[in-house]
PDB file of N, H, CA, C and O in Angstrom:
ATOM      1  N   MET A   1      90.873  90.791 112.197  1.00  0.00           N
ATOM      2  CA  MET A   1      91.038  91.793 111.185  1.00  0.00           C
ATOM      3  C   MET A   1      91.862  91.166 110.061  1.00  0.00           C
ATOM      4  O   MET A   1      92.795  90.404 110.313  1.00  0.00           O
ATOM      5  N   ASP A   2      91.509  91.494 108.825  1.00  0.00           N
ATOM      6  H   ASP A   2      90.751  92.113 108.620  1.00  0.00           H
ATOM      7  CA  ASP A   2      92.221  90.993 107.656  1.00  0.00           C
ATOM      8  C   ASP A   2      92.599  92.143 106.736  1.00  0.00           C
ATOM      9  O   ASP A   2      91.900  93.152 106.650  1.00  0.00           O
ATOM     10  N   LYS A   3      93.728  91.963 106.049  1.00  0.00           N
ATOM     11  H   LYS A   3      94.296  91.143 106.119  1.00  0.00           H
ATOM     12  CA  LYS A   3      94.158  92.928 105.034  1.00  0.00           C
ATOM     13  C   LYS A   3      94.980  92.192 103.995  1.00  0.00           C
ATOM     14  O   LYS A   3      95.937  91.489 104.320  1.00  0.00           O
ATOM     15  N   LYS A   4      94.592  92.364 102.737  1.00  0.00           N
ATOM     16  H   LYS A   4      93.815  92.935 102.473  1.00  0.00           H
ATOM     17  CA  LYS A   4      95.336  91.781 101.619  1.00  0.00           C
ATOM     18  C   LYS A   4      95.807  92.891 100.700  1.00  0.00           C
ATOM     19  O   LYS A   4      95.104  93.873 100.463  1.00  0.00           O
ATOM     20  N   PHE A   5      97.001  92.714 100.195  1.00  0.00           N
ATOM     21  H   PHE A   5      97.573  91.916 100.387  1.00  0.00           H
ATOM     22  CA  PHE A   5      97.535  93.542  99.125  1.00  0.00           C
ATOM     23  C   PHE A   5      97.776  92.601  97.954  1.00  0.00           C
ATOM     24  O   PHE A   5      97.818  91.387  98.155  1.00  0.00           O
ATOM     25  N   PRO A   6      97.935  93.113  96.742  1.00  0.00           N
ATOM     26  CA  PRO A   6      98.167  92.219  95.601  1.00  0.00           C
ATOM     27  C   PRO A   6      99.329  91.254  95.873  1.00  0.00           C
ATOM     28  O   PRO A   6     100.474  91.668  96.053  1.00  0.00           O
ATOM     29  N   GLY A   7      99.001  89.965  95.897  1.00  0.00           N
ATOM     30  H   GLY A   7      98.071  89.628  95.751  1.00  0.00           H
ATOM     31  CA  GLY A   7     100.013  88.934  96.104  1.00  0.00           C
ATOM     32  C   GLY A   7     100.428  88.701  97.547  1.00  0.00           C
ATOM     33  O   GLY A   7     101.273  87.844  97.807  1.00  0.00           O
ATOM     34  N   VAL A   8      99.853  89.445  98.501  1.00  0.00           N
ATOM     35  H   VAL A   8      99.166  90.141  98.290  1.00  0.00           H
ATOM     36  CA  VAL A   8     100.274  89.328  99.905  1.00  0.00           C
ATOM     37  C   VAL A   8      99.051  89.364 100.825  1.00  0.00           C
ATOM     38  O   VAL A   8      98.198  90.243 100.703  1.00  0.00           O
ATOM     39  N   HIS A   9      98.976  88.414 101.734  1.00  0.00           N
ATOM     40  H   HIS A   9      99.669  87.700 101.833  1.00  0.00           H
ATOM     41  CA  HIS A   9      97.950  88.444 102.790  1.00  0.00           C
ATOM     42  C   HIS A   9      98.644  89.004 104.022  1.00  0.00           C
ATOM     43  O   HIS A   9      99.203  88.258 104.825  1.00  0.00           O
ATOM     44  N   ALA A  10      98.604  90.329 104.165  1.00  0.00           N
ATOM     45  H   ALA A  10      98.150  90.936 103.512  1.00  0.00           H
ATOM     46  CA  ALA A  10      99.380  91.030 105.197  1.00  0.00           C
ATOM     47  C   ALA A  10      98.885  90.730 106.607  1.00  0.00           C
ATOM     48  O   ALA A  10      99.696  90.545 107.514  1.00  0.00           O
ATOM     49  N   LEU A  11      97.582  90.678 106.805  1.00  0.00           N
ATOM     50  H   LEU A  11      96.923  90.828 106.068  1.00  0.00           H
ATOM     51  CA  LEU A  11      97.005  90.348 108.114  1.00  0.00           C
ATOM     52  C   LEU A  11      95.966  89.257 107.910  1.00  0.00           C
ATOM     53  O   LEU A  11      95.064  89.397 107.085  1.00  0.00           O
ATOM     54  N   ASP A  12      96.093  88.179 108.655  1.00  0.00           N
ATOM     55  H   ASP A  12      96.826  88.065 109.326  1.00  0.00           H
ATOM     56  CA  ASP A  12      95.202  87.031 108.506  1.00  0.00           C
ATOM     57  C   ASP A  12      94.525  86.738 109.837  1.00  0.00           C
ATOM     58  O   ASP A  12      95.091  86.066 110.699  1.00  0.00           O
ATOM     59  N   HIS A  13      93.311  87.246 109.996  1.00  0.00           N
ATOM     60  H   HIS A  13      92.851  87.792 109.296  1.00  0.00           H
ATOM     61  CA  HIS A  13      92.512  87.037 111.208  1.00  0.00           C
ATOM     62  C   HIS A  13      93.247  87.474 112.476  1.00  0.00           C
ATOM     63  O   HIS A  13      93.336  86.711 113.437  1.00  0.00           O
ATOM     64  N   VAL A  14      93.765  88.686 112.479  1.00  0.00           N
ATOM     65  H   VAL A  14      93.692  89.306 111.698  1.00  0.00           H
ATOM     66  CA  VAL A  14      94.431  89.238 113.662  1.00  0.00           C
ATOM     67  C   VAL A  14      93.376  89.537 114.722  1.00  0.00           C
ATOM     68  O   VAL A  14      92.344  90.141 114.429  1.00  0.00           O
ATOM     69  N   ASP A  15      93.642  89.113 115.943  1.00  0.00           N
ATOM     70  H   ASP A  15      94.480  88.623 116.181  1.00  0.00           H
ATOM     71  CA  ASP A  15      92.702  89.314 117.046  1.00  0.00           C
ATOM     72  C   ASP A  15      93.504  89.555 118.318  1.00  0.00           C
ATOM     73  O   ASP A  15      94.338  88.731 118.696  1.00  0.00           O
ATOM     74  N   PHE A  16      93.256  90.672 118.972  1.00  0.00           N
ATOM     75  H   PHE A  16      92.579  91.341 118.665  1.00  0.00           H
ATOM     76  CA  PHE A  16      93.935  90.949 120.238  1.00  0.00           C
ATOM     77  C   PHE A  16      93.152  91.980 121.026  1.00  0.00           C
ATOM     78  O   PHE A  16      92.328  92.710 120.475  1.00  0.00           O
ATOM     79  N   ASP A  17      93.418  92.028 122.308  1.00  0.00           N
ATOM     80  H   ASP A  17      94.087  91.435 122.755  1.00  0.00           H
ATOM     81  CA  ASP A  17      92.764  92.977 123.209  1.00  0.00           C
ATOM     82  C   ASP A  17      93.818  93.875 123.836  1.00  0.00           C
ATOM     83  O   ASP A  17      94.903  93.420 124.198  1.00  0.00           O
ATOM     84  N   LEU A  18      93.490  95.143 123.959  1.00  0.00           N
ATOM     85  H   LEU A  18      92.608  95.512 123.665  1.00  0.00           H
ATOM     86  CA  LEU A  18      94.344  96.107 124.657  1.00  0.00           C
ATOM     87  C   LEU A  18      93.551  96.657 125.828  1.00  0.00           C
ATOM     88  O   LEU A  18      92.364  96.959 125.696  1.00  0.00           O
ATOM     89  N   TYR A  19      94.209  96.787 126.975  1.00  0.00           N
ATOM     90  H   TYR A  19      95.172  96.542 127.081  1.00  0.00           H
ATOM     91  CA  TYR A  19      93.530  97.299 128.158  1.00  0.00           C
ATOM     92  C   TYR A  19      94.233  98.541 128.672  1.00  0.00           C
ATOM     93  O   TYR A  19      95.461  98.629 128.660  1.00  0.00           O
ATOM     94  N   GLU A  20      93.445  99.488 129.118  1.00  0.00           N
ATOM     95  H   GLU A  20      92.447  99.417 129.128  1.00  0.00           H
ATOM     96  CA  GLU A  20      93.955 100.742 129.663  1.00  0.00           C
ATOM     97  C   GLU A  20      94.914 100.458 130.817  1.00  0.00           C
ATOM     98  O   GLU A  20      94.658  99.597 131.658  1.00  0.00           O
ATOM     99  N   GLY A  21      96.020 101.198 130.839  1.00  0.00           N
ATOM    100  H   GLY A  21      96.228 101.897 130.155  1.00  0.00           H
ATOM    101  CA  GLY A  21      96.995 101.064 131.908  1.00  0.00           C
ATOM    102  C   GLY A  21      98.040  99.992 131.670  1.00  0.00           C
ATOM    103  O   GLY A  21      98.950  99.831 132.484  1.00  0.00           O
ATOM    104  N   GLU A  22      97.932  99.254 130.570  1.00  0.00           N
ATOM    105  H   GLU A  22      97.193  99.385 129.909  1.00  0.00           H
ATOM    106  CA  GLU A  22      98.920  98.226 130.244  1.00  0.00           C
ATOM    107  C   GLU A  22      99.850  98.727 129.148  1.00  0.00           C
ATOM    108  O   GLU A  22      99.493  99.613 128.372  1.00  0.00           O
ATOM    109  N   VAL A  23     101.029  98.159 129.095  1.00  0.00           N
ATOM    110  H   VAL A  23     101.319  97.439 129.726  1.00  0.00           H
ATOM    111  CA  VAL A  23     102.000  98.471 128.048  1.00  0.00           C
ATOM    112  C   VAL A  23     102.028  97.289 127.084  1.00  0.00           C
ATOM    113  O   VAL A  23     102.111  96.136 127.507  1.00  0.00           O
ATOM    114  N   HIS A  24     101.956  97.583 125.781  1.00  0.00           N
ATOM    115  H   HIS A  24     101.888  98.520 125.437  1.00  0.00           H
ATOM    116  CA  HIS A  24     101.938  96.529 124.768  1.00  0.00           C
ATOM    117  C   HIS A  24     103.047  96.765 123.755  1.00  0.00           C
ATOM    118  O   HIS A  24     103.436  97.903 123.492  1.00  0.00           O
ATOM    119  N   VAL A  25     103.547  95.678 123.194  1.00  0.00           N
ATOM    120  H   VAL A  25     103.231  94.754 123.407  1.00  0.00           H
ATOM    121  CA  VAL A  25     104.613  95.737 122.199  1.00  0.00           C
ATOM    122  C   VAL A  25     104.212  94.856 121.022  1.00  0.00           C
ATOM    123  O   VAL A  25     103.703  93.753 121.219  1.00  0.00           O
ATOM    124  N   LEU A  26     104.437  95.333 119.802  1.00  0.00           N
ATOM    125  H   LEU A  26     104.851  96.229 119.642  1.00  0.00           H
ATOM    126  CA  LEU A  26     104.239  94.517 118.604  1.00  0.00           C
ATOM    127  C   LEU A  26     105.592  93.970 118.176  1.00  0.00           C
ATOM    128  O   LEU A  26     106.504  94.733 117.855  1.00  0.00           O
ATOM    129  N   LEU A  27     105.718  92.661 118.171  1.00  0.00           N
ATOM    130  H   LEU A  27     104.978  92.042 118.431  1.00  0.00           H
ATOM    131  CA  LEU A  27     106.957  92.010 117.758  1.00  0.00           C
ATOM    132  C   LEU A  27     106.673  91.107 116.576  1.00  0.00           C
ATOM    133  O   LEU A  27     105.598  90.515 116.484  1.00  0.00           O
ATOM    134  N   GLY A  28     107.626  91.000 115.682  1.00  0.00           N
ATOM    135  H   GLY A  28     108.499  91.481 115.758  1.00  0.00           H
ATOM    136  CA  GLY A  28     107.487  90.085 114.563  1.00  0.00           C
ATOM    137  C   GLY A  28     108.591  90.304 113.557  1.00  0.00           C
ATOM    138  O   GLY A  28     109.268  91.332 113.555  1.00  0.00           O
ATOM    139  N   GLU A  29     108.753  89.319 112.708  1.00  0.00           N
ATOM    140  H   GLU A  29     108.202  88.485 112.710  1.00  0.00           H
ATOM    141  CA  GLU A  29     109.768  89.400 111.664  1.00  0.00           C
ATOM    142  C   GLU A  29     109.358  90.424 110.612  1.00  0.00           C
ATOM    143  O   GLU A  29     108.223  90.900 110.594  1.00  0.00           O
ATOM    144  N   ASN A  30     110.304  90.750 109.738  1.00  0.00           N
ATOM    145  H   ASN A  30     111.226  90.363 109.753  1.00  0.00           H
ATOM    146  CA  ASN A  30     109.985  91.626 108.612  1.00  0.00           C
ATOM    147  C   ASN A  30     108.861  90.988 107.804  1.00  0.00           C
ATOM    148  O   ASN A  30     108.885  89.792 107.513  1.00  0.00           O
ATOM    149  N   GLY A  31     107.887  91.799 107.451  1.00  0.00           N
ATOM    150  H   GLY A  31     107.867  92.771 107.687  1.00  0.00           H
ATOM    151  CA  GLY A  31     106.766  91.302 106.665  1.00  0.00           C
ATOM    152  C   GLY A  31     105.674  90.634 107.476  1.00  0.00           C
ATOM    153  O   GLY A  31     104.756  90.046 106.905  1.00  0.00           O
ATOM    154  N   ALA A  32     105.754  90.713 108.804  1.00  0.00           N
ATOM    155  H   ALA A  32     106.500  91.191 109.267  1.00  0.00           H
ATOM    156  CA  ALA A  32     104.758  90.060 109.657  1.00  0.00           C
ATOM    157  C   ALA A  32     103.442  90.828 109.730  1.00  0.00           C
ATOM    158  O   ALA A  32     102.434  90.269 110.162  1.00  0.00           O
ATOM    159  N   GLY A  33     103.428  92.097 109.318  1.00  0.00           N
ATOM    160  H   GLY A  33     104.247  92.551 108.968  1.00  0.00           H
ATOM    161  CA  GLY A  33     102.196  92.880 109.314  1.00  0.00           C
ATOM    162  C   GLY A  33     102.101  93.924 110.413  1.00  0.00           C
ATOM    163  O   GLY A  33     101.044  94.526 110.604  1.00  0.00           O
ATOM    164  N   LYS A  34     103.184  94.145 111.135  1.00  0.00           N
ATOM    165  H   LYS A  34     104.042  93.656 110.980  1.00  0.00           H
ATOM    166  CA  LYS A  34     103.159  95.128 112.233  1.00  0.00           C
ATOM    167  C   LYS A  34     102.798  96.519 111.734  1.00  0.00           C
ATOM    168  O   LYS A  34     101.905  97.163 112.284  1.00  0.00           O
ATOM    169  N   SER A  35     103.470  96.978 110.716  1.00  0.00           N
ATOM    170  H   SER A  35     104.196  96.454 110.268  1.00  0.00           H
ATOM    171  CA  SER A  35     103.213  98.322 110.180  1.00  0.00           C
ATOM    172  C   SER A  35     101.816  98.418 109.583  1.00  0.00           C
ATOM    173  O   SER A  35     101.144  99.440 109.729  1.00  0.00           O
ATOM    174  N   THR A  36     101.382  97.370 108.920  1.00  0.00           N
ATOM    175  H   THR A  36     101.927  96.541 108.801  1.00  0.00           H
ATOM    176  CA  THR A  36     100.034  97.362 108.351  1.00  0.00           C
ATOM    177  C   THR A  36      98.992  97.493 109.452  1.00  0.00           C
ATOM    178  O   THR A  36      98.031  98.250 109.307  1.00  0.00           O
ATOM    179  N   LEU A  37      99.168  96.774 110.540  1.00  0.00           N
ATOM    180  H   LEU A  37      99.948  96.159 110.657  1.00  0.00           H
ATOM    181  CA  LEU A  37      98.234  96.857 111.665  1.00  0.00           C
ATOM    182  C   LEU A  37      98.180  98.268 112.235  1.00  0.00           C
ATOM    183  O   LEU A  37      97.094  98.794 112.477  1.00  0.00           O
ATOM    184  N   VAL A  38      99.327  98.880 112.450  1.00  0.00           N
ATOM    185  H   VAL A  38     100.210  98.452 112.254  1.00  0.00           H
ATOM    186  CA  VAL A  38      99.369 100.239 112.998  1.00  0.00           C
ATOM    187  C   VAL A  38      98.744 101.229 112.020  1.00  0.00           C
ATOM    188  O   VAL A  38      98.046 102.153 112.437  1.00  0.00           O
ATOM    189  N   LYS A  39      98.987 101.045 110.727  1.00  0.00           N
ATOM    190  H   LYS A  39      99.554 100.294 110.388  1.00  0.00           H
ATOM    191  CA  LYS A  39      98.391 101.932 109.725  1.00  0.00           C
ATOM    192  C   LYS A  39      96.865 101.809 109.715  1.00  0.00           C
ATOM    193  O   LYS A  39      96.168 102.808 109.539  1.00  0.00           O
ATOM    194  N   ILE A  40      96.346 100.606 109.901  1.00  0.00           N
ATOM    195  H   ILE A  40      96.912  99.794 110.045  1.00  0.00           H
ATOM    196  CA  ILE A  40      94.892 100.427 109.969  1.00  0.00           C
ATOM    197  C   ILE A  40      94.342 101.101 111.213  1.00  0.00           C
ATOM    198  O   ILE A  40      93.338 101.810 111.140  1.00  0.00           O
ATOM    199  N   LEU A  41      94.988 100.889 112.352  1.00  0.00           N
ATOM    200  H   LEU A  41      95.803 100.314 112.411  1.00  0.00           H
ATOM    201  CA  LEU A  41      94.510 101.490 113.601  1.00  0.00           C
ATOM    202  C   LEU A  41      94.589 103.011 113.584  1.00  0.00           C
ATOM    203  O   LEU A  41      93.817 103.683 114.268  1.00  0.00           O
ATOM    204  N   SER A  42      95.527 103.561 112.799  1.00  0.00           N
ATOM    205  H   SER A  42      96.154 103.016 112.243  1.00  0.00           H
ATOM    206  CA  SER A  42      95.660 105.017 112.712  1.00  0.00           C
ATOM    207  C   SER A  42      94.774 105.616 111.621  1.00  0.00           C
ATOM    208  O   SER A  42      94.658 106.838 111.522  1.00  0.00           O
ATOM    209  N   GLY A  43      94.150 104.771 110.804  1.00  0.00           N
ATOM    210  H   GLY A  43      94.243 103.779 110.884  1.00  0.00           H
ATOM    211  CA  GLY A  43      93.278 105.263 109.748  1.00  0.00           C
ATOM    212  C   GLY A  43      93.980 105.548 108.440  1.00  0.00           C
ATOM    213  O   GLY A  43      93.357 106.063 107.512  1.00  0.00           O
ATOM    214  N   SER A  44      95.261 105.227 108.338  1.00  0.00           N
ATOM    215  H   SER A  44      95.767 104.808 109.092  1.00  0.00           H
ATOM    216  CA  SER A  44      96.011 105.478 107.103  1.00  0.00           C
ATOM    217  C   SER A  44      95.700 104.460 106.016  1.00  0.00           C
ATOM    218  O   SER A  44      95.812 104.764 104.829  1.00  0.00           O
ATOM    219  N   VAL A  45      95.310 103.252 106.417  1.00  0.00           N
ATOM    220  H   VAL A  45      95.219 103.006 107.382  1.00  0.00           H
ATOM    221  CA  VAL A  45      95.001 102.168 105.488  1.00  0.00           C
ATOM    222  C   VAL A  45      93.682 101.550 105.937  1.00  0.00           C
ATOM    223  O   VAL A  45      93.438 101.404 107.135  1.00  0.00           O
ATOM    224  N   ALA A  46      92.836 101.187 104.981  1.00  0.00           N
ATOM    225  H   ALA A  46      93.034 101.306 104.008  1.00  0.00           H
ATOM    226  CA  ALA A  46      91.550 100.561 105.311  1.00  0.00           C
ATOM    227  C   ALA A  46      91.721  99.057 105.480  1.00  0.00           C
ATOM    228  O   ALA A  46      92.467  98.426 104.730  1.00  0.00           O
ATOM    229  N   LYS A  47      91.035  98.484 106.460  1.00  0.00           N
ATOM    230  H   LYS A  47      90.429  98.996 107.069  1.00  0.00           H
ATOM    231  CA  LYS A  47      91.046  97.035 106.636  1.00  0.00           C
ATOM    232  C   LYS A  47      90.104  96.413 105.614  1.00  0.00           C
ATOM    233  O   LYS A  47      89.168  97.066 105.152  1.00  0.00           O
ATOM    234  N   ASP A  48      90.346  95.159 105.261  1.00  0.00           N
ATOM    235  H   ASP A  48      91.107  94.628 105.636  1.00  0.00           H
ATOM    236  CA  ASP A  48      89.452  94.458 104.337  1.00  0.00           C
ATOM    237  C   ASP A  48      88.262  93.857 105.070  1.00  0.00           C
ATOM    238  O   ASP A  48      87.154  93.813 104.533  1.00  0.00           O
ATOM    239  N   SER A  49      88.487  93.400 106.284  1.00  0.00           N
ATOM    240  H   SER A  49      89.387  93.436 106.720  1.00  0.00           H
ATOM    241  CA  SER A  49      87.398  92.851 107.089  1.00  0.00           C
ATOM    242  C   SER A  49      87.789  92.903 108.557  1.00  0.00           C
ATOM    243  O   SER A  49      88.952  93.112 108.900  1.00  0.00           O
ATOM    244  N   GLY A  50      86.806  92.713 109.404  1.00  0.00           N
ATOM    245  H   GLY A  50      85.861  92.544 109.124  1.00  0.00           H
ATOM    246  CA  GLY A  50      87.056  92.721 110.839  1.00  0.00           C
ATOM    247  C   GLY A  50      86.452  93.940 111.507  1.00  0.00           C
ATOM    248  O   GLY A  50      85.851  94.794 110.855  1.00  0.00           O
ATOM    249  N   ARG A  51      86.624  94.006 112.833  1.00  0.00           N
ATOM    250  H   ARG A  51      87.111  93.312 113.363  1.00  0.00           H
ATOM    251  CA  ARG A  51      86.047  95.099 113.609  1.00  0.00           C
ATOM    252  C   ARG A  51      87.092  95.688 114.542  1.00  0.00           C
ATOM    253  O   ARG A  51      88.003  94.996 114.998  1.00  0.00           O
ATOM    254  N   ILE A  52      86.945  96.967 114.813  1.00  0.00           N
ATOM    255  H   ILE A  52      86.205  97.529 114.442  1.00  0.00           H
ATOM    256  CA  ILE A  52      87.746  97.652 115.823  1.00  0.00           C
ATOM    257  C   ILE A  52      86.753  98.177 116.850  1.00  0.00           C
ATOM    258  O   ILE A  52      85.873  98.974 116.525  1.00  0.00           O
ATOM    259  N   ILE A  53      86.900  97.726 118.086  1.00  0.00           N
ATOM    260  H   ILE A  53      87.615  97.079 118.350  1.00  0.00           H
ATOM    261  CA  ILE A  53      85.978  98.110 119.152  1.00  0.00           C
ATOM    262  C   ILE A  53      86.758  98.830 120.239  1.00  0.00           C
ATOM    263  O   ILE A  53      87.739  98.306 120.767  1.00  0.00           O
ATOM    264  N   VAL A  54      86.312 100.036 120.569  1.00  0.00           N
ATOM    265  H   VAL A  54      85.514 100.461 120.140  1.00  0.00           H
ATOM    266  CA  VAL A  54      86.945 100.837 121.615  1.00  0.00           C
ATOM    267  C   VAL A  54      85.901 101.126 122.683  1.00  0.00           C
ATOM    268  O   VAL A  54      84.851 101.706 122.409  1.00  0.00           O
ATOM    269  N   ARG A  55      86.209 100.711 123.899  1.00  0.00           N
ATOM    270  H   ARG A  55      87.062 100.239 124.121  1.00  0.00           H
ATOM    271  CA  ARG A  55      85.298 100.901 125.046  1.00  0.00           C
ATOM    272  C   ARG A  55      83.881 100.422 124.741  1.00  0.00           C
ATOM    273  O   ARG A  55      82.900 101.076 125.097  1.00  0.00           O
ATOM    274  N   GLY A  56      83.790  99.269 124.078  1.00  0.00           N
ATOM    275  H   GLY A  56      84.586  98.738 123.789  1.00  0.00           H
ATOM    276  CA  GLY A  56      82.505  98.642 123.801  1.00  0.00           C
ATOM    277  C   GLY A  56      81.791  99.127 122.561  1.00  0.00           C
ATOM    278  O   GLY A  56      80.727  98.604 122.229  1.00  0.00           O
ATOM    279  N   GLU A  57      82.341 100.116 121.858  1.00  0.00           N
ATOM    280  H   GLU A  57      83.205 100.541 122.127  1.00  0.00           H
ATOM    281  CA  GLU A  57      81.691 100.638 120.656  1.00  0.00           C
ATOM    282  C   GLU A  57      82.556 100.399 119.429  1.00  0.00           C
ATOM    283  O   GLU A  57      83.760 100.653 119.438  1.00  0.00           O
ATOM    284  N   GLU A  58      81.912  99.900 118.362  1.00  0.00           N
ATOM    285  H   GLU A  58      80.933  99.693 118.355  1.00  0.00           H
ATOM    286  CA  GLU A  58      82.634  99.644 117.127  1.00  0.00           C
ATOM    287  C   GLU A  58      82.985 100.963 116.444  1.00  0.00           C
ATOM    288  O   GLU A  58      82.148 101.858 116.331  1.00  0.00           O
ATOM    289  N   ILE A  59      84.216 101.070 115.997  1.00  0.00           N
ATOM    290  H   ILE A  59      84.896 100.343 116.089  1.00  0.00           H
ATOM    291  CA  ILE A  59      84.714 102.269 115.327  1.00  0.00           C
ATOM    292  C   ILE A  59      84.719 102.008 113.822  1.00  0.00           C
ATOM    293  O   ILE A  59      85.275 101.012 113.360  1.00  0.00           O
ATOM    294  N   HIS A  60      84.095 102.909 113.061  1.00  0.00           N
ATOM    295  H   HIS A  60      83.643 103.718 113.436  1.00  0.00           H
ATOM    296  CA  HIS A  60      83.998 102.736 111.610  1.00  0.00           C
ATOM    297  C   HIS A  60      84.849 103.743 110.847  1.00  0.00           C
ATOM    298  O   HIS A  60      85.449 103.392 109.831  1.00  0.00           O
ATOM    299  N   ASP A  61      84.911 104.959 111.305  1.00  0.00           N
ATOM    300  H   ASP A  61      84.424 105.244 112.131  1.00  0.00           H
ATOM    301  CA  ASP A  61      85.584 106.021 110.555  1.00  0.00           C
ATOM    302  C   ASP A  61      86.888 106.413 111.234  1.00  0.00           C
ATOM    303  O   ASP A  61      86.914 107.301 112.086  1.00  0.00           O
ATOM    304  N   LEU A  62      87.969 105.743 110.851  1.00  0.00           N
ATOM    305  H   LEU A  62      87.948 105.022 110.159  1.00  0.00           H
ATOM    306  CA  LEU A  62      89.288 106.093 111.382  1.00  0.00           C
ATOM    307  C   LEU A  62      89.954 107.060 110.420  1.00  0.00           C
ATOM    308  O   LEU A  62      89.970 106.828 109.211  1.00  0.00           O
ATOM    309  N   ASN A  63      90.493 108.124 110.941  1.00  0.00           N
ATOM    310  H   ASN A  63      90.479 108.314 111.923  1.00  0.00           H
ATOM    311  CA  ASN A  63      91.180 109.122 110.119  1.00  0.00           C
ATOM    312  C   ASN A  63      92.568 109.372 110.686  1.00  0.00           C
ATOM    313  O   ASN A  63      92.753 109.432 111.901  1.00  0.00           O
ATOM    314  N   PRO A  64      93.559 109.520 109.775  1.00  0.00           N
ATOM    315  CA  PRO A  64      94.925 109.798 110.271  1.00  0.00           C
ATOM    316  C   PRO A  64      95.025 111.162 110.919  1.00  0.00           C
ATOM    317  O   PRO A  64      96.097 111.548 111.384  1.00  0.00           O
TER     318      PRO A  64
END
């Protein structure tokens, strides 16, 4: 997944898998893109490229 803002490449080819029943944590320095990633997954911000797949199906319309 990629996301650019003017002058900033907030997410650069982010790729990860989440599995049911596991606990996950997003760690990173300020400006690492954690909030941007969560905003994309919640539908608050649109991604520039990439795919979101849930249970084998690609998700296109994310809404907050």
